[in-house]
Structure formats: C-alpha cells, structure tokens
N, C-alpha and C positions, 0 to 999 in steps of 0.2 A: 662258258660260264653258265649255269643253270639258274631257274629262277628262285630255287630255295637258297643257293649261296647269296646271289643279289639280295635277298631278304635278309639273311644274317648280317651281312656286310652293314647293310643300312639302318638296322637294330644297333650294331656296333657304335657306328658314329653317332647314332641319336642319343644312346648313352653318354657318350663323349659330351655332346652337347649339353646335356642335362645335369652333368656331375661338376663339380666345383674342385679345381686342383689350388686354389691358392685361399688363405684364410677369409672368411668372411668378413667384409669391411662395414656392412651396415645390417648387423644381424636383427634388428628390430623390425625390419620390412620383410623378414621369413616369419614373423609370428602373426597368427590367426586367431584373435581374441573370442571368434565364435567356436573356436575349438571345444566340443563336448556339450553344444548348448541344445541339441536335438532330443531333448530327455522329457520324460513324464513319470510319473508315480509307477507305472507298470515296468518300465524299461529306462534305465540309466545309461548314457552314452557320454556320462560325465558330470551331469549336474551342475555344470557351470553357467556362468552370465558371461556377457561380453565386458568384462572388466576394463575400465579405463582408470588407471591410477600410476602413482608411482612404486618403485621396490619397496615392500614393507610398510606402505603408505598407511596412515591411521584411517582415511577414509577411501572408498571406491565409489567409481559412479557407472551407471548403466542405465540402457533404455529398460523399460518395464512393459511387457505384455501381457501379465499376468493382472488380475484385479488385486486390489489392497489386501496387504495380509496374506498372500498366496506363496508358498515357499518357492514355487518355481516361478520366479521373477521374470524369465525371459525364456522362452522356448522358440526354437527355430521354426516350428512350423506354423506358429500363430502368424497372423497377419494386419494385426493392430497394435500399435505403440499406445500407453496410456500414460506416460510420463518419463521422466528421467530422474532416476533417483540418487541420493546418496544412499550408500549401502554399505553393510559389513558382513555379508553372509556367507559362511564357510560351508553350507551344505543345505539343500532345499528340506532335508529332514529338520532341521534345527530353526529353519525360517530366518528372521534378521532381527535387528534392532535399530534403534536412532535412524529411522528411516524419515526424509520427508522427499518429495518430488516436486519439479517444475515441469509444466506442459503448456507448450504453445498452442493457441487456439484462434482460429479465425472465423469470420462472419459472426452468427450469435454466440454468445458466451455460454458456453457449457461448463459445468463445473465437475460433477463428480466424474470417477475413473471410467463409467462404461460410457456415459454419453460424450465425453470428450475425446475419445479414443480415435485415432486417425490410422487408416491402413498406410502400408508401405510396402515396399519391395526390396529383398536383397541385392537387387540389382544397383539401388541407389543408397547403399550403406557400406560406409568404411570402417573397419573393425581393427585398430591397433591400439596396444597399450598407451600411446601418447596422444591418440586422437580418436576420437568417433565421431561419425558423421553420417546424417540420415535424411534423406529428402521425403516427406511425409506427402499424402495424398492431400492434405490440408493446404497445401503449397509452401509450408514453412521448412526450410532447411535449418536444420539443427546440428551444432557442433560442440564437442567438450574436449578441452585437454585438461590434464591434472596437476595437481600439486600435491604435497603430503597431506594436508589438512584441508584441501579445497578443490577447487575446479573452476575454470574459467569456461563459461559457455556461450554461444553466441545463436541468436535466432534471426534470421533472415525472412522476413514476413513478405508476401505477395502485395502488389500493389491493389489498390481499390477493394480491400477486404478489411473490414474491422481486425484489427490485432489485439492480441490478449495473451497475458501469462498468467498461469493458474498456480499457485502454490498449494500443494496438498500436504497437510499435517499429519494423515497416515492414521494409524489404527489406534493410537492412545491420545494421551493428552497432550496438548500443545498450546504455546502462546504464539501470537504474531503482533508486533507494533510496525506501523506503517508511517515512514519519515518521508512524506512526498516531497518536502522542500529538498532534502538532499538525496533524492531517489534510492532511498534504501529500505530494506525491511530485516528487522531483527526479531530473534524470538527463540523459542525452544520446542523440542520434541521430546517426549518419554513414550517410547513404545517398545514393544517386545520382550520376551521372556528374560533375556540377559540383564535388562534395566529394571525389571519388577523387582528383582531378589535384593535390590540396594534401594530402599527408601529415600526419594528426593534426587536420585540420580536423573540428570538432565544432560541432553545434547544442545548446546547452545547455537546459534547460527547468525551469520550476518550475510545478507545478499546485497550487493552493490550494482546497482544498474547505471548506463551510462547515457540514459535518454530520459525525459520528462515524462511523468505519469498524466496522462491525459484525463483518466478516472482511476479510482481504486475503491478497494472493500474489502470485508471479511465475509467468509463464508464458514460453514460447518459441514463435513462430510456424512454426519449421520443421517438427517433428515432433508439435508441440501438446502438448508436455509442460509440467507445471504444479507448483509447489512452494507448497503451502499453508502459510501462516504465515510464509513465508521473506519477507525484508523488502530484499535487495540482490543484483543479479547484474548481471553484464556479458557479452554473448555475441551471436551472431548473433539477430536477430529478438526481443531479450528486451523482453517489457512487463509488465504489471500487472492485476490485477483487484481491485476493490474492492465489498465489499457494503454496502448500506445498509437501513435501515428499508423496509418496503413502503409506499408512498403518500408517501414523502418528497419535498419539492422540494429537488433539489441544486444548488447553485451552485458552478462551478469557475471559478476565475480563472486564466487561463493567460498566461505570458510566457516568451520564449525569448531568449538571446543566443549569439552566435560567440563571446564572448570568455570567459566564465565562468558557473558557476552563482550566483555570487555577483552578477554583474553583470545576469543573469536576475532576480535577486530584486529588484535595484534598479529593472530595467524595471517589474515587476510592481507594486512598491510605488509608483513615479512614475506610471505610466499608469493603475493601477486599484485603488490601494490604498483610496482614499477612498470607492470606489463599493460602498456596502452591498448594494444591488440591482441587477440588471441594468438595470432601466429608466433608472439614471442614466447608465451606459455608453451604452446606447442613444441616451437624448437628447443626450449630448454628441457622440457619433459623427452623429446625424442634424443637428445644429448645423454641425459640421464640413463636411458634404457640401452643405448649402444654401448655405454661405457660398464653399464652392468652386466649386459649379455655377452660382452667381449672377454668377461673372466674366464670363459671357455670359448675359444676359437678352434672350430672344426674345419677340416679339409677333405676333400675326395668322395662326399657322399651324393647323392642324386638329389635335385631340387625337392623332392618329396621328403627325403629323409632330413635335410636341412629345415625344412619348414616344420617337421614334427618336434626335431630336437628343439628348435628355438622357442616354439609354441610351449612345449612342455617345461622348458627352462623358465619361460616368463611366469607360468602357472606356479611353478614351484617357489618363484620370488614374491610372492604376494603375502605368504604367511612365514611365521607370525607377524601380526601388525604391531606397528608402533602404537602404544597407547598413551606415549608422554608428549608433553609439549614445551615449548621454549620461552622461558619468561623474558621480563625485560632486560635482564642481564645477560641473557643469552645460554643460561643454565636448563637443563632439563627438569622439569617438574610434571606430576599428574595428578589426576582424580582418580583415586584407588577404586575399582570396582569390587574390591573386596571389604572394605570397611567405610565407605563415601567420605573419605577425607582426602584432603591433598598434602601430597608428601614431595620432597625432592627427589631426583634421581630417575631412572628409567624403569618403564613397564612395557610390557608386550602381553598382548592378547589375542583371542580368535584361531584356537587351534585345539584339537582334540589329542592327545597323546596316544590313545590306543592306535591310532592311524599313523601318527607322524613321527613316533619315536624310531620307527624301523628305518626311514630312508631321507625325510624332511630334514630332519635336526642333524643327521650325518652327512648330508651335503651341505647344509649350511656352515657346519664346523669347519669343513674344508675351505669353503669360499670366503666366509665373514668370521673369522675367529673372535676378532674384537666385540662384536655384536652377539655372538654366542656366549662370550664371557659376562657381558651387560645381562642377556636373558636368564642364565642359571643363577645369577646373584639375585634377580629381582624374582625368581621363584620363593626364594626364602624371604623376602621381603611381604609376598603374597601370604606365606604362611603366617607371618606375625600379624597381618593384618586381619586374617580369616579363621585362622585357628587350623588350617589344613594346607597341604600342598595340592596346587592345581592338578586336575586331571584333565578336564574339559572346560576351557575357559573361553566363555562367550557374552559379554566380556568378563562377568563375574564367574565363580565356579558353579558348573553345572552337574558336574559327577557323573557324566554319561558313559556308556559302554563298561568295560571292565579292566581292571588292574590298577596298578600305582604308578605309572611310568614317569613320573617326575624324577624318581631315583634313577630312572635309565639316562635321563639327561645330565642328570650331576655326576653319575660315575662315569659317563662318557667323556664329559669335558675334563674331569680330572685324569683319565687315562690318556688324554690328548694333550696334557699339558697346560689345560686352563684351569688355573687356581684362583678365580676371583670371588670365591665364596670360603665360609668356614666349614669344613667338612664334619666336625663335629656338631655343628649346629645342624646341618643337612641329615645327618644319621638320625640325631633326635627327632626331627620333624618325621623322616620316613618310618621310625619305628612308632611313633604316635600313630601315623596312617595305618601302618601294619596289625596294630593291634587294638582298632577303635573302628566302628562304623559311624560315619558323618550323616547327617541330615540330608543330603542333597541329591542323591542318586546313588547307582551301584558300585561307581568307581570312586566316590567320596569317602575314604576310609577303604574297610574291606568287608563285603559281604561274607558270611560263614567265616570270618577268622578264628573263632575259636575251635572249630571243626579242623581248620587247617593245622593249627599248632598242635592240636592234641590229638587228633586222627592221622595227621600226615596227608590230609586231602580235605577238599571241602564236598560235604555229601549231598547227594542228590536223590530225592526230590526235594529235600528239606530248603536248599537254596536252589534257585534258579541258576542255569548256566554255569554249575557248580564245576564240570571237568575243566571248561575254558578258563575258569577263575583259577583252579588249581595250576595249571599249566603257567598262566600269566604272573601269579604270585611266585611261583619258584623262581622264573626270570627274574622278576623284580628283586626277590630276596638275593639272588647272585651279585646284582647290582649293587645292593647294600653291602654283602661281603667283599667285594671287590674295591668299593669305596674305602671300608673299614680297613681291607687289609693293606691298600696303598698308604693310607696315611697313619697305619700304626695304632689302630684301636681296636685293642683285644676283646673289649666288651663285645661290641657289635659284630666283630668277625664270628665270635662263639655263638652269638643269637642266631646268625644267618648259615652257617656252614654246614648244617643239617638240611634245614628246610629248602635249601635251594636245589636240593635232589628229590623233592616231592613230586615231582613228575612221575618217578618210577611207581608211585602208589596208585596211580590211576591208568597204568599199562596192563591189558589183561594177555598174558602171554597165550592162552588159549585161542583168542580171535585175532591177535596182532593189532590190536588197536587200542588208542585211549576210551575210555570208556566211564560211565556213570557209574559211583558206587555208593549204597545207601551207608547209614550210620554204623550198621552192625558188620560192615565190611562185605555185603554181597553186592554182586555186579548186578545192574539194572536187568531185569527180564527182556526178552524178545529183541535182543540188540539187532539193529540194522545199520550197517556202515554208511547207508545211503540216506539214512534219516537225519533230517535237518531239526535244530532246536534242540528243546530238551536240556541236556547237560552241557551244550555247545552255544556259542555266539553267532548268529549269522553263519552257521556252517555245519558240518557233519564229521563224522570221525575220520573220513578221508582227509579233510584238511586239517585237523587239529593234530593228527599224528605226529606232525613236524614241528609242533610248537615248543621245543627244546633248544631254543638259540644258545644257551649256554654250555649245552654239553651234548652235541650230536654223537660223540663218539659213545656216551653213555646210552642213547638210544639204539645206535649200532650193536652194542652188547645185548641190549634188550629184546632185541630182534634176532639174535642169533649170528651176528657177523656182517660183513660187509656185501656178502654175495646176497644174503636175504635182503638186506636194507636196499641194495639197488634194484633187484627184482620189485621190491615195493614201491619204490619212486617210479620205476618205469610203468608200474601197473596205473599210477594215478593218471597216465595219459593214455593207457590203453583199453580200460574198464570203461564201461558204459554211463553216458552222462545223466542216466535217470536221476529221477529226484523222488524222494519219499518227503512231502510236506512236514510230516511230524507235528510237534506241537505249534507252529504256526498256523496250522488248520487250511491253509491255502497257499497258493505260488506267491513268493516275495520276489522282487526284481533280482536279486542277487542270483536264484535259481535258474530264472531265464536267461540272465547274463551267461552263467556257466554254460548252460545248454547251447547257447548262440555260439560261444567260442569253440565248441566242437572239440574240446581237448580232453575227453574222459571227464574226470573229475576235478581237474586242475581249474580252480575259480579266481582265475587272476583279477576279476572285479571287484575283490574284497580283499583286505590285508591279511588274514590269518596264514593265506598258503604263497604269498608272495615271494617269500625267501626260498621255498623250498627246492627250486630247481638247482639254486647253488650249494645244496648238500651233497651232490655228487662229488663235490671236491674233497669231502672227509672221508669217501669211501673207495678211494682207489680209480674213479672213473671220472675224471675233472672234464673230458670232453664232451660228455653228454650235458654238462652245464652250459657249456659253448654252444653246442646245438640248439637247446631249450631255450636259452636266453636270446639268441638271436631269431629263433622261430616266434617267439613271444613278442618281440619289438615288431617284427615284420607283419604280422598276422592280427595283432590285437590294437595297435596303435595307428593313427594317422593324425593328420592336421586338420581335419574337417570337423563339420559339427558333430559327427558320429564317432570321435577321434579316440575315445576312452572305452573300455571293456566293462566299466562299471563306474561306479561313483569316485569322482577324482581325489575328493577328501582332503582338502586343506593342504595341497601340494603334495600328498605323500605318493598318489600314484604317477604323478608326473616326476617327482624326484627318483621314482623306481628307474623310470626310463632314462633320465639324464644320468644318472650313476651308471647303469647297465650300459648305456650306450658307450660310456666311457671305457668300459671293459670290466668294471669291478662293482660289488655291492655289499652293503653292510649287513652281513647276517646275524652279529653279534654287538650291537652298541654297548658299550662298558668296557671293550676292549679297543686296541689300537689298530683292529685290522679291516681292511676290504677284502673280500672274497673275489677270485676271478670269475670271471665269464668270457666273452668276446666282444671287442668294441666294433661298432657301427662304421666308424670312418678310416680312411687311410691315416690321418693323422688330428690330434687332438692336444691343443695346448691349454693348459690350466694357468691362468695369470694370477698367482697367489698375493694373497694381501702383503706378505712379507716382501714382496718384488722379487721371489723366485718365480721360475718357469718349470713345470712339470710337464714332460712332453710323452704322449703315448703315440709311439709309432708303427703302424700297421700296413706297410706299403702294399702287400699283396693282397689286403682286404678286399672282398667282394661279396657279393650274396650267395656265393659257393663256398668261398675261402674262410669259412668261420671258425675253422680249427687252429688251435696254437700249436705249431710244431716245435718251436722253441722259443725261450725268451731272454733277455738280457736287461739287467738294471745298470745304467751307468757302464755299459761296456763289460759287466761281468754276468757270467751265464746265471740264468735264476729259474730255478725249478719249483719253487714254492706256489702253491695255489693262493695266495693272498699277498698284499701289499700293505705295510703299514702307514699311518697316518704320518709318520716322522720322513719315511721314504719320500712321500709325496710334497710335503711341506719344505724338506729341503732341496726340493728341485732336482731336476736331471733328465735322465730320457729313459724310458720304458721301452724297448724295441720288441717287437713281437713278429716272427716269422708265421705267417699265415698259410693254410693248405685246405684242400677239399676234402682231405682224409685225416683221420684223426691219429695223434701219436699218443699210443697206448701205453707207452714206457714212460712218458713225462708225467711228473706230478704224483707219483704213487707210493712215495716213501712216507714214513712216519714223520720225517722233518719237515715234508712238504706240505703237510695238512694244516688248515687253519686252528685255532683255539678250540679246545674242548675240554670241560673240568676233568673228565675223566682219564683224559690223555696227559693233562698238564699237572697232575698231582705232586 
C-alpha cells in the first residue's frame, strides 16, 4: 500500500473522529462568543463583542477594550481591558446606550478608563454565553454570569495588594448613592443617542456586594475629580470607588430597570436573589442556553461546522431584546422608549428592520411564534406612543437606513397564522408611514414619498439613495397589499396593488440594471454598475438588481427570460470584484469585505444581496442555489474572531447562516414560503414550540454532495423549490437524497417555483 493511500485513509478516519453522528447534548459548549470580534473601522469581521447574556435578555455584559464612548467596545487584537460593561449595543456604528461599567483595580487607585486598564491574554479568557472569565495582569480574576436584566460578577483579588472596584458612569449623566452599611450602590445612568431622544429616560441600577467596604467615595470621569467618603452625587460621568480587603473574593450582583430603582431591586431579587454563589447563576444560565439552542439539534457535521452553527444560532438569539420588566404581581410592564411613560404589556427593542426583516425575524417566527406574536402587537403600541411605526429601535426610534419594514413583520406574521394585532390598525399605521416623512431619519416615514406615488419612483439626485428606496418601498407596498388582501381590506389593497410593481420603473433595459432616474424621467448620466452609493445604499447596481423579493418572475421578464436571468446571476460571481467608490469618496469597509470574499460582485457582508443566491430557484436552475449556498457557508463563515464576512447586524447575518444550514431561506417575508438551498448537516431536528418536530434528513450529505437529487416530504415525492411555514410547524420528515452532481430535471416546472407576483396573478 503506497503512502498516498495511507494518507487518504488517515484523513478519512480523522474526519470521522471530528464529525458527530448523534444529536448534540451540550450545544452551548460549541458557542464561541468571540466570533466576529476581530473588527475595526476599516474592516469588519462581524463588529460583535463577547456577549454574556440570556436569550433576548434586556441587558448584556461584556469586557471593554475601547475607551468610553468607543463604538468598538471590544476588539480582539487589543491587549487591555478597561472595564466590564452593562451593554445594549446592536452595532459599532450605532454605539451604545444605558452603559455603566465595573473594573477591579489593584495597588494604587486608578479611576479613569485609560489609567486603570489592565493587560490580558486570550489564553486566560473564557467566552461563553453563560459565563465570561478573564485573568488580568493586575492579578484579578473576573467572572460574569447573566440573568435577563442583570448579572452576577465575581472578582478574585490577589493577596497583599490593595483591592478596589471602580464604578464608571460612562459618557452621560449619572447618579450614585453608596450605602456602606448594606454593601450596596444604587443610582442611574443616562447616556447614548437612544436615550437622548426621550427626555428624562434613565437606566436605574442596583449593585449588591457580599463583602464589607473598607473605604469608598465618589468620582467623575471628565476631570477625574474624586470625593473620598462622599456617598451621593449626581452629574456628568459620576461614578464610585470601593476598597476591599486584599485577597478577598468579592461577589457583585447587578440588575437594572428603566422604571425605577425599586424595580431594579425587584429585578435583582427575582432573578439573582437566591444565588448565593456565582456558580448557581452560571448553571441556571447554562441550562437556559442549552434548552434554547436545543431547539435545533444537528447531527453529522464536523467539529468546526458545529461550532460555527451554534455560535451563529447564539448570536441570532440576542435580538430583539426584551424591554419589558415584571411587576410585583408577576405581570409584564415597561417604560416606553417612545413616549417616556410606563405601560402594561410587552415591548422589545434594539433592532434595525432593514437588516433583520430578511432572516432574523423569519427564523424567530419559526422557533418562537408566541414571542413573535407579542412583538408584532408591540409594534402597534409603539405607533400609538410615538406616532410612527419603528424602523430602527435603539431603544427609541432612530429612523436609520431605508424602507418601512415594520409592515414586513406584520404581513409575515399574518401570513403564518399569527393574528395578535388588529390588521386595520396596522394598515392605517403603514399608510401613514408611506405617505409622510418623519423627523428622525430616512426610514422614519418615507424620503421621496411624493415622487414615489406620482412618478412611480423616487427621483435622483433630488433624494439620496433613491433607487434603493424605490425598490424597498415597492416590497413594503407588497406587504401592505398582501396584508390587506388576506384580511379583506379593499381600500388598502387598491392603494398598493399598483405601487408594489414600481421596481419596474427603475430598471433600464438598455443596461440591464436598476438605475437612478431624475424627475423628468432621464436615466442618470455616466452609469457604472460598479459605482457605489449615489442612488444606492451601501452597494452598487450589481447588488440592487435583485431587490425584487416579491416578484422574481417579474424581474425575469424584464431581463428577457430565465436564460438571461441566470446568466446575469452567474455573472455576479464571475465579473471583477473591482470597486468604484462613487459618492462615498473613499473606500468603506463593505467594499473591502466584498473584495476579500473574492466572489466577484457578491457582497455577502451586507444585506442587499444576501437573498440573491436563492433566486436560481425561480429560473429553472435550483442546483446553482444549492452550490452557492454551501460555498458561501463554507468560505465566508467560521466560529473564530474572524467569523463573519462583514457586519453581523443584530442577528441577521447569523440568521442567514442558521436558516441556510437547515437548507432553506426566507426570500420574501410576507409569504409563508422558505426557498430551498442545501443543508450542511446529515440531520437537523427542529423542536417546535407546539411540541412537533420537523426533521431534515440528508444522510449522504458531505462537502462534495451538495446537490439535491430528490426529495420527499412525509414520504411523498416533493419537487418544489420551497417549503411552507405550515409544512414545518405541522412536523414531519423532509428527506433529501444528496449527490456530488446536480439533478437538472428537478424543480424546473412552473408549479415548483416559489411565489412571485407576476406568476401568481
């Protein structure tokens, strides 16, 4: 037997050793919360931070390597930790709100975030959803485990060194009260753009220590003044410092509330009151995460694939965050970030719908339909409270990006049987959104709405990003139309039945691309499909050509049929990855990330093109969707600090992976369909909220066998290129025979194609 054969046999058995053939029993141990943290302004590998939190928890906790106010709060390549923060950050670009931090200090008291910083090594760091730990060079071992609205921290100080804990009030106004007798600090912080929009909004906190204070005082972080033995102060950047005995192990239980200090105390008592040791909190959090992640049990993948899958599933499970609390009667209530009042019921926040309507919410509605029902109902509460549907809540309405995608969530819920809201009220709210411009940003109401309804498109250059807005408004109007159609609302059905086709008005048949068009109907001069910006949002014409979620067949018709359509899809991957920076005037990180991916003009690091792969299913070549989905998952994702091909974006890019690894994707939310790709694992079991199980079996699946030869659903031959929400929720078995060569005769009939407006008239 020659050496080459021996090597192949060794590789084969190594692969077996690194693959799992049984359901994962402890999925949280596959999660690496450092995934995507090796990011910076110029290049994003996720723009994440090592989040310690519970699923959809109100607060998260993280180590802080950046200075106060830096959107890049934790960067993998940094060597110093400056504090351990309560955080809510969705994206480095939006920064954070309601932040305060604790930092252990030894020897001399150092207060500000630059002087107190301590070096650390990733070799001495543990980063799991339920537990973060780091041994810093100052000799302190810091541990954190989360609850929904708080955290349990433990600081193990070295012997023979002075021991301090510094509370930093961060970048805004704060108040601190030190209760030395009861080993407690209470107060509030008010910082971040999201809080500034609501006058008087505060995050109240309570910190309960388990060791006596040897000394204490107040300080402020603007000029680093300190007041020893002072126990109460309010102002800009107010914090506290506490001295403990050298060598002590100090526990701190922390909780916060947007309602009051007394409610923060209630949250502390309810969630952490009985946890005498951090291990109790840690074990509870681990159990919660294992139960949560076990909603999807996968088998047959490599160790690396398991880590990537569950790390992405973890990140997809952080957003949107609970913004409600539980009162003394056990009922939910919340401080509204929209009107500054306290209301009964549920509220969620910290998400941007431009990103998350695409996959994150379609994943949530599969796994947590009850929560999704509460969520869409809360959208209309938000509308009542501030006069607008949310588009980018952080925690109040920011109006960031483009489009009015709250209607996507509402229509999608109704299409999938979740009817927890008044559809007439939802349509009234959307009509108001679609025919007005709000005060808070481009997606608060509609930029260019008069052009859109009179000209049939948003004109450029009179409105920035006009072509992107036209395309997204047309999709949103489809969602308004379909919600009206499903609920028998003739008035709104007639309002939107024409405008949902407005995408056609920005397609130039001469160039074969979507383009900018002025008020007179003239195409913009000097068109270059590689040019970013201008009439597009964070992309170019190659990316936005495909933004016709509601009508791929209509787009196929515009492009002269399926053959031309498929050639154009192919071209996305085969043309140059060159960049014309256009109106950006310089290279933005999305451009660099597209070029690094080296997939032509396929820019998976940003949202506009992420669905494009699945459009082959509409044009008689579904096998290409299967190939490209697997190729993107293999090449552009992993579980490491470099794990994403761009911004992770509030669970969206992770949710793309989770859905795609299951073998399908939500091309058009607002319908009940998930379009097929190619699953990663030999078997995946979705444990549904209704008690059913939906099992995806692909026993021959491996790195080469990415093509679906045949499929059956519950024993019946299945040729469609999509499955429905009801198919999944009803439970059953979806069996796929996989091969290393495509079956070009499967999924090519008209009846096999997913929903398109033009095909479903």
